[in-house]
BADO-388861 format. One line per field, with one value per residue: x, y, z of N, C-alpha, C in turn; residue number from 1; residue in one letter. Coordinates in pm, whole numbers, plus 32768, in hexadecimal, padded with zeros to 4 digits. Example, Ala and Ser with C-alpha at 12.3 -4.5 7.8 and 13.67 -1.06 7.14 Angstrom:
<rs>
n_u	[8527, 8505]
n_v	[7DC7, 7F1F]
n_w	[830C, 82C4]
ca_u	[84CE, 8557]
ca_v	[7E3E, 7F96]
ca_w	[830C, 82CA]
c_u	[8528, 850A]
c_v	[7EB6, 8003]
c_w	[830C, 8313]
k	[1, 2]
r	[A, S]
</rs>
This chain:
<rs>
n_u	[8055, 8032, 8077, 7FD4, 801E, 7FF3, 7EEA, 7E7E, 7F5C, 7FA5, 7EC6, 7EB3, 7EC4, 7EDE, 7E37, 7E1B, 7CFB, 7C77, 7B64, 7A86, 7948, 7848, 770F, 7647, 753B, 74C8, 7574, 7649, 7778, 7873, 7950, 7A27, 7B03, 7BDC, 7C34, 7C9B, 7CA1, 7D28, 7D0C, 7D93, 7CD5, 7CCA, 7CC5, 7C6B, 7C4A, 7BE2, 7B39, 7B2A, 7AB1, 7AC7, 7A5F, 7A38, 7928, 78D1, 77C7, 7723, 7667, 767D, 773A, 77E9, 7838, 78AD, 789C, 7905, 78FA, 7990, 79D3, 7AE8, 7B11, 7BE8, 7BD0, 7C54, 7D63, 7E61, 7E4B, 7D56, 7C24, 7AE9, 79FB, 792D, 7807, 77E2, 7713, 7724, 76BD, 7701, 77E6, 78B3, 79AD, 7B14, 7C39, 7D78, 7E50, 7EA5, 7EBE, 7DE2, 7C7E, 7B30, 79EF, 789E, 7764, 761C, 752F, 7408, 7348, 7414, 7554, 769F, 77CC, 7916, 7A71, 7BAF, 7CFA, 7E4B, 7F32, 803E, 8131, 80D8, 7FE7, 7E93, 7D5F, 7BFB, 7AE8, 79A0, 787B, 7731, 75F4, 7499, 733A, 7330, 7427, 753B, 766E, 77CD, 78EB, 7A21, 7B3C, 7C70, 7D6B, 7E6F, 7F90, 7FD4, 80E8]
n_v	[7F8A, 80DF, 821C, 834B, 8489, 855E, 855C, 85C4, 85DC, 84D0, 8454, 84D9, 84BF, 83A1, 8266, 8102, 8037, 7F23, 7E80, 7DC4, 7D31, 7CB8, 7C41, 7BE5, 7BBD, 7B78, 7AB5, 7AE9, 7B2F, 7C1F, 7CF3, 7E0D, 7EA5, 7FAC, 810A, 821C, 837A, 847D, 85C2, 8709, 8821, 895A, 896F, 8871, 8710, 8674, 8550, 844A, 8325, 8218, 80F3, 7F94, 7ECC, 7D90, 7CE0, 7BE1, 7B72, 7C5C, 7D46, 7E70, 7FD2, 80AD, 81CE, 82C9, 83E7, 84C3, 85C8, 8631, 86F1, 87CD, 8869, 88A4, 888D, 87B2, 86B0, 8638, 85DC, 8650, 859F, 85B8, 857C, 8594, 8649, 86EA, 8692, 8620, 8513, 8476, 849C, 8496, 8422, 83BF, 83C5, 8312, 8239, 819D, 81AC, 81CC, 81EE, 8266, 8264, 82C1, 8255, 8293, 819A, 80E7, 808F, 80EC, 8074, 80C4, 806D, 80E3, 80AC, 8103, 805F, 8066, 814A, 8147, 80C1, 8097, 8044, 801F, 7FAB, 7F5F, 7F1C, 7EDB, 7F01, 7ECC, 7F02, 7EEA, 7E8F, 7DAC, 7D97, 7D77, 7E31, 7E43, 7EFC, 7F1D, 8006, 805E, 8114, 81B9, 81DF]
n_w	[8000, 7FB3, 8035, 7FEC, 7FCA, 7F1E, 7E79, 7D8F, 7CDC, 7CD3, 7C53, 7B5A, 79F9, 7916, 7927, 7921, 7925, 79CD, 7A0B, 7AD3, 7AF1, 7BC7, 7BD7, 7CC2, 7CED, 7BF5, 7BA4, 7AEB, 7A4F, 79F2, 792C, 78F6, 781D, 77EF, 77D3, 78A0, 78DA, 7994, 7981, 799F, 7A03, 7A4E, 7BAA, 7BC5, 7B70, 7A50, 7A1B, 793A, 78B5, 77CE, 7728, 76DC, 7729, 779E, 77FE, 7877, 776B, 76E4, 7627, 7607, 75DD, 76E1, 77AE, 7893, 7968, 7A55, 7B44, 7BFC, 7D05, 7DBE, 7EBF, 7FB1, 7F8B, 7EF7, 7F67, 7F9E, 7F01, 7E88, 7DF2, 7CDC, 7C15, 7AAD, 7A82, 7B5E, 7C52, 7D9F, 7DDF, 7E79, 7F7F, 7F6C, 7FF8, 8002, 80AB, 8171, 80D3, 80AF, 8090, 8103, 807E, 803F, 7F8E, 7F5C, 7E7B, 7E22, 7EB3, 7EBB, 7F3A, 7F12, 7F71, 7F8F, 7F69, 7F53, 7EE9, 7EE4, 7E40, 7DE8, 7D58, 7C52, 7C3E, 7C9F, 7D49, 7D40, 7DFA, 7DF4, 7EA6, 7E70, 7EEB, 7F19, 7ED3, 7DBD, 7D68, 7D8C, 7D95, 7D43, 7CF5, 7C70, 7C2A, 7B8A, 7B64, 7A91, 7A5B, 7929, 785C]
ca_u	[8000, 807F, 803C, 7FCC, 8014, 7FC2, 7E8B, 7E6F, 7FCF, 7F9F, 7E5E, 7EBF, 7EFD, 7E93, 7E31, 7DD5, 7C93, 7C4C, 7AF4, 7A38, 78C3, 77FF, 7685, 761D, 74AA, 74A8, 75DD, 768B, 77FB, 789A, 79D0, 7A3E, 7B8E, 7BDB, 7C96, 7C6A, 7CF9, 7D13, 7D43, 7D88, 7C80, 7CD3, 7CEF, 7C29, 7C6D, 7B6E, 7B4C, 7ADA, 7AD6, 7A88, 7A87, 79DB, 78EB, 7891, 7778, 76CA, 766A, 7688, 77BD, 77DB, 7892, 7883, 78E0, 78E0, 7943, 7985, 7A30, 7B29, 7B32, 7C4A, 7BBA, 7CAB, 7DEA, 7E6A, 7E49, 7CCF, 7BCB, 7A58, 79D9, 78A3, 77DD, 77EF, 76AC, 773F, 768C, 776D, 77F5, 78F4, 7A2E, 7B80, 7CB5, 7DCE, 7ECA, 7ECC, 7EC5, 7D61, 7C0E, 7AAA, 798E, 7818, 770C, 7593, 74F3, 7381, 7348, 748A, 75C8, 7721, 7838, 7992, 7AF3, 7C19, 7D7F, 7EC0, 7F88, 80C7, 8133, 809C, 7F6C, 7E32, 7CE5, 7B7F, 7A8E, 791B, 7812, 76B4, 7587, 741A, 72C9, 7344, 74AC, 7590, 76E0, 7856, 7933, 7AAE, 7B85, 7CFF, 7DA0, 7F00, 7FC0, 8005, 8157]
ca_v	[8000, 815A, 8295, 83AF, 850F, 85B8, 850C, 8600, 85B5, 843F, 842D, 851B, 8472, 8334, 81E6, 8090, 8005, 7E98, 7E7D, 7D49, 7D40, 7C41, 7C5E, 7B70, 7BAD, 7B35, 7A53, 7B10, 7B6F, 7C6F, 7D37, 7E81, 7EC7, 802F, 8170, 8291, 83EE, 84EB, 8638, 8783, 8892, 89B3, 8928, 87EF, 86AB, 863B, 84C1, 8411, 829D, 81DA, 8069, 7F31, 7E7D, 7D10, 7CC3, 7B78, 7B68, 7CE3, 7D82, 7EF5, 8039, 80F0, 824D, 8305, 8463, 84FF, 8635, 862A, 8778, 87CE, 88EC, 88BA, 8865, 873E, 862F, 8600, 8604, 8643, 8565, 85D7, 8549, 85F5, 86B0, 873A, 8654, 85E5, 8482, 8451, 84D8, 8435, 8446, 8349, 83E2, 8296, 81CF, 8158, 8202, 8192, 8254, 8231, 82BA, 828F, 826D, 8267, 813D, 8092, 80C9, 80CA, 807B, 80BB, 8066, 8106, 808A, 8123, 7FE8, 8098, 81C8, 813B, 8071, 80A7, 7FFB, 803E, 7F3A, 7F8E, 7EBD, 7F22, 7EB3, 7F11, 7EBC, 7ED5, 7E5F, 7D5D, 7D8F, 7D97, 7E6A, 7E54, 7F3B, 7F34, 8071, 8054, 818A, 81AA, 823A]
ca_w	[8000, 7FA0, 806C, 7F82, 8004, 7EB5, 7E2A, 7D0B, 7C8A, 7CC3, 7BF3, 7AD8, 798B, 78D7, 796E, 78E6, 797F, 79C7, 7A69, 7ADD, 7B2C, 7BF3, 7BFB, 7D0E, 7CE1, 7B77, 7B8A, 7A6F, 7A5F, 797F, 7934, 78A0, 7803, 77B1, 77FA, 78E9, 78D5, 79F2, 793E, 79EF, 79DB, 7AC1, 7C23, 7BC4, 7B0E, 7A0D, 7A08, 78CE, 7894, 775A, 771B, 76A9, 7793, 7781, 7875, 7848, 76D8, 76AB, 7611, 75CF, 7610, 775C, 77C7, 7912, 7984, 7ADA, 7B5F, 7C7E, 7D35, 7E2B, 7EFE, 8024, 7F68, 7E9E, 7FAC, 7FAA, 7E93, 7E8A, 7D71, 7CB5, 7B93, 7A3F, 7A90, 7BD5, 7CCD, 7DED, 7DDD, 7EF6, 7F9D, 7F5E, 803B, 8005, 80F8, 81B5, 806F, 80A5, 80B3, 8100, 8057, 8023, 7F3E, 7F4E, 7DF8, 7E3F, 7F23, 7EB3, 7F7C, 7EDB, 7FD4, 7F43, 7FAB, 7EF5, 7F1C, 7E91, 7E4B, 7DDB, 7D0E, 7BCE, 7C3F, 7D0B, 7D2C, 7D86, 7E0C, 7E1B, 7EC6, 7E5B, 7F25, 7F25, 7E96, 7D2D, 7D45, 7DE3, 7D3A, 7D69, 7C83, 7C90, 7BBC, 7B9A, 7B0F, 7A7F, 7A14, 78A1, 783B]
c_u	[8059, 8034, 8043, 7FB5, 7FD9, 7F69, 7E7E, 7EE1, 7FCD, 7F3D, 7E75, 7F01, 7EA2, 7EA3, 7DED, 7D74, 7C7B, 7BE2, 7AAA, 79B5, 7890, 7774, 764C, 7587, 7485, 7510, 7620, 770F, 781A, 7923, 79CE, 7AD3, 7B8D, 7C4A, 7C51, 7CD1, 7CCB, 7D59, 7D2C, 7D29, 7C79, 7D09, 7CB4, 7C6E, 7BEA, 7B8F, 7AF0, 7B0C, 7A86, 7AB8, 7A1C, 79AD, 78B5, 784B, 770D, 76D7, 7677, 771B, 77A9, 783D, 7855, 78D7, 78AC, 7935, 7927, 79E3, 7A64, 7B53, 7B8E, 7C3F, 7C1A, 7D3C, 7DEB, 7E5C, 7DC1, 7C75, 7B39, 7A31, 7946, 7886, 77E9, 7789, 76B9, 770A, 7701, 776D, 7832, 7974, 7A98, 7C00, 7D08, 7E51, 7EFE, 7ED7, 7E43, 7CF2, 7B8C, 7A4A, 7906, 77C8, 7684, 755F, 7463, 7384, 73BF, 7501, 7647, 7789, 78BA, 7A0D, 7B5C, 7CA0, 7DE9, 7F23, 801B, 80C0, 80EC, 801E, 7F16, 7DB4, 7C6F, 7B2B, 7A0A, 78C2, 7790, 7643, 750A, 73AD, 72DB, 73C7, 74EA, 760C, 7765, 789E, 79C3, 7AF6, 7C17, 7D28, 7E38, 7F2E, 7FF7, 8076, 81AE]
c_v	[807C, 81CF, 8302, 8439, 8573, 8567, 8541, 85D6, 851E, 8417, 8463, 84C0, 8402, 82B2, 817D, 805C, 7F71, 7E89, 7DF8, 7D66, 7CB9, 7C6F, 7BE1, 7B56, 7B5D, 7ACD, 7A6C, 7B55, 7BC0, 7CAC, 7DB1, 7E96, 7F4F, 8088, 81E0, 8300, 8451, 8565, 86B5, 87E6, 88F0, 8966, 889B, 878F, 8676, 85A9, 8491, 8385, 826D, 814B, 8014, 7ED9, 7DFC, 7CE9, 7C5E, 7B6C, 7BF0, 7D09, 7E09, 7F57, 8079, 816C, 8287, 8382, 848E, 8577, 8624, 86B8, 876C, 8853, 890B, 8893, 87DF, 86B5, 85EA, 8635, 85F5, 8617, 8581, 8599, 85B8, 8665, 8703, 86FF, 8616, 854C, 8454, 84A3, 846C, 846D, 83C6, 8362, 8366, 8221, 8184, 81B9, 81B3, 8205, 8212, 8298, 8278, 82B8, 8239, 8210, 80DD, 80DB, 8091, 80DF, 8063, 80B3, 807D, 80E5, 80B5, 80B2, 800B, 8116, 81C1, 80E7, 8094, 805C, 8035, 7FBF, 7F73, 7F15, 7F0C, 7ECA, 7F09, 7EC4, 7E9E, 7E90, 7E0C, 7D3D, 7DA7, 7DC5, 7E84, 7E8C, 7F4C, 7F9D, 8061, 80C9, 8166, 820F, 825F]
c_w	[8000, 7FE0, 8001, 7FC1, 7FA0, 7E56, 7D9C, 7CAD, 7C6F, 7C56, 7B66, 7A70, 795C, 7923, 7918, 794F, 7963, 7A34, 7A60, 7B26, 7B5B, 7C1E, 7C3D, 7D02, 7C65, 7B4E, 7B02, 7A93, 79E2, 7993, 78D9, 7896, 77BE, 77E3, 7845, 78DE, 793F, 79B6, 7993, 79AE, 7A53, 7B38, 7C2A, 7B64, 7AD4, 79EE, 7999, 78B3, 781D, 7753, 76DD, 771C, 7759, 7803, 784E, 77B1, 7694, 7699, 75D0, 760D, 768D, 7770, 784A, 7928, 7A14, 7ADF, 7BED, 7CA2, 7DAE, 7E76, 7F70, 8009, 7F21, 7EE1, 7FA9, 7F3C, 7EBB, 7DFE, 7D54, 7C2D, 7B2A, 7A49, 7B0F, 7C57, 7D19, 7DE5, 7E61, 7F08, 7F89, 7F9A, 8048, 8050, 8140, 8155, 805B, 80CF, 80A6, 80DE, 8046, 7FD6, 7F35, 7EC5, 7E02, 7EBB, 7F21, 7EF1, 7F3D, 7F49, 7F89, 7F9B, 7F3F, 7F37, 7EB7, 7EA5, 7E44, 7D84, 7C87, 7BC8, 7CB7, 7CE6, 7D78, 7D8B, 7E40, 7E38, 7EC0, 7E8E, 7F30, 7EDF, 7E02, 7D0B, 7DB4, 7D91, 7D81, 7CEA, 7CB0, 7C16, 7BE2, 7B34, 7B0A, 7A29, 798B, 788C, 78AA]
k	[1, 2, 3, 4, 5, 6, 7, 8, 9, 10, 11, 12, 13, 14, 15, 16, 17, 18, 19, 20, 21, 22, 23, 24, 25, 26, 27, 28, 29, 30, 31, 32, 33, 34, 35, 36, 37, 38, 39, 40, 41, 42, 43, 44, 45, 46, 47, 48, 49, 50, 51, 52, 53, 54, 55, 56, 57, 58, 59, 60, 61, 62, 63, 64, 65, 66, 67, 68, 69, 70, 71, 72, 73, 74, 75, 76, 77, 78, 79, 80, 81, 82, 83, 84, 85, 86, 87, 88, 89, 90, 91, 92, 93, 94, 95, 96, 97, 98, 99, 100, 101, 102, 103, 104, 105, 106, 107, 108, 109, 110, 111, 112, 113, 114, 115, 116, 117, 118, 119, 120, 121, 122, 123, 124, 125, 126, 127, 128, 129, 130, 131, 132, 133, 134, 135, 136, 137, 138, 139, 140, 141, 142, 143]
r	[M, Q, H, I, A, D, L, K, A, F, L, A, G, S, W, R, I, D, R, R, F, E, D, R, R, Y, A, V, D, G, K, M, I, G, E, A, L, F, A, A, E, G, N, A, L, L, Y, R, E, R, G, T, V, I, F, G, S, H, E, G, S, A, E, Q, K, H, R, Y, D, F, P, D, G, P, A, R, A, S, V, V, F, A, D, G, R, P, F, H, E, L, D, L, C, D, G, V, A, Q, V, S, H, A, C, G, D, D, L, Y, E, G, R, F, I, A, L, D, A, G, R, W, Q, S, R, W, T, V, A, G, P, R, K, D, Q, A, I, L, T, L, Y, T, R, V, G]
</rs>
């Protein structure tokens, strides 16, 4: 585990994504292989990921966007959706962070780990009336 004093510098740049899905409710597994870019915009980092998802018999492209704001300096981010709604806070100073996000009646519980200078992962457990899922993503620095 890597302690991250400057989260903004750690995240900035390009990452390869290897994501695994497990939908326990419907007994379907899936994966996404793609790329993510954290690009500077003022004091923020704009996050954009693109990839190909295979989930059960479905295969298609996927895209996601977030903004990482750093209102109190580069160590901690406030993560928001593309439309500005709050998502979660992120602080990896200790190398690990626990976060949560309520999406309607479903609860997303996240755990982020900085594995080393070029790899980190997120693990989401999603539970509620509509979902029973686990999502594990490994990010590996490109270049």
